[in-house]
C-alpha positions, 0 to 999 in steps of 0.5 A: 500499500502506497504511503500518504506523503505531505504536501503543503497547501496554502490558505486564505488570508483570514483578515480579508475574509473576516472583513468579508464575513463582517460585510456579510453581516451588515447586509444581513442586518441591513436587508433585515431592516428592510424587511427583505426577508427572502434575501436575508436568509441565504446572507445569513446562511453564507454569514455562518458558512464563512465563520466556520473556516477561520482558524490560527496556526501558531508557531511550530505547529500545523493544520492538517486539512481533511475534506469528506475523508480525502487528505487535501494538504497541510498548513504550516504558515502561521497566522490567521487563515481562512479555508473551505468549512467543510475542511476537517482541521487536525491540529499536529505539533512541529515542536520537538518533543523529549521521551524519557523512557522507563527504566525496563528490565532486559537481557543483554547479549550474553543473557544477563539481566540488566535495568535500562532506559533511554532519553529519544529528542523527536520531532514530526517531520512529516504530518500526513504519516503522523496523522494518517499511517499510525493511530496514535503518533505519540503512543506509537514513538513511545512503544517503538522506542522501548522495542529499539531499546530491547533490540540494542541491549539484545545485540551488546554486552553489559560489558566484556568481563564475559567476552573479551572479544567485545569491541562494543559494549553497552557500558563503554560504548558512548557515542557508538551506542547511541548512534545504533540507537538512533538508527534503530529509532530512525528506522522504526519511525520513519513510517509515522514521519518522526525525526529523531533528533537525540537519542541515547541510554540514560540509565545502564545498571545490572539487575538487582539480583546479580548486582552485588555478585557483579560489583564483587567481581569488579573489584575483583578484576580491579585488584588484579589489575592492580597488582599486575602493574605492581609486581610488573613494576617491582620486577623492573626496580629488581633488574635496575638495581642487580644491574647497578650493583654489578656496573659500580661494583659495590658487592659481588653476589653469587646465584644465592645472595642474588635469590635472597636479595630478589625475594627481600625486594619483591616482598618489599615492593609487593606488600600491601603493609609496611615492611619492618626491616630487620638489621642483620648483624653478622654475615650475609649467611647468618 
């Protein structure tokens, strides 16, 4: 079925038609005073007919015109207008609107339950599609935004803890994830003549039943990463110490002495507590 496309139409100047209506009213009064009843009734009917055609279009608004079930056109020019009174008029706002989606529980690409919500900024681009292709374009935007959000959540993991190969995650994807969300919404809402100005994730968290476990997992991962850096730095420092002792000839160390020194330095550098030095008053072998 062919979709209805918007077409803009011009309306008569409302002020000019108001003058015509006023002149018609004056004619009704004059004919009444002259008792020309056969002419009064048609003039009165004409006056009432003219009154039904006036309407006002405010800035960033439009008026969709329908004649006996057929789409005539859309008036987008703001001001005071007049059209055929038989036209049915339907006001459609062209202003930008915000949709603050509700927090919804869904599964990410790995099956983990998460809580997610989105914010969508949208506006009507095609008044004909918004009026005739869907029953209620505002409700249509709300439902399709939730559907796009669920599709997005199912396509990517929350993070890369379980999937090290994931290039994009919901938590770290940032602009890329928001771009994918906008593409999803644009594709779904184009049927209703809706233009997406901006779409982004406003809330993202693990579901309550796994939030504590995932928090502990994140903390453990952070501790492991920190320990890795500490050990890596300690090894470099021990190597540098041994090299400088050898180059400057301060002391000759055999393999046993080197092993003992490395062990002591690693304990001091990697320990999470302050070291308690022991003063050796004997030889290195006592």
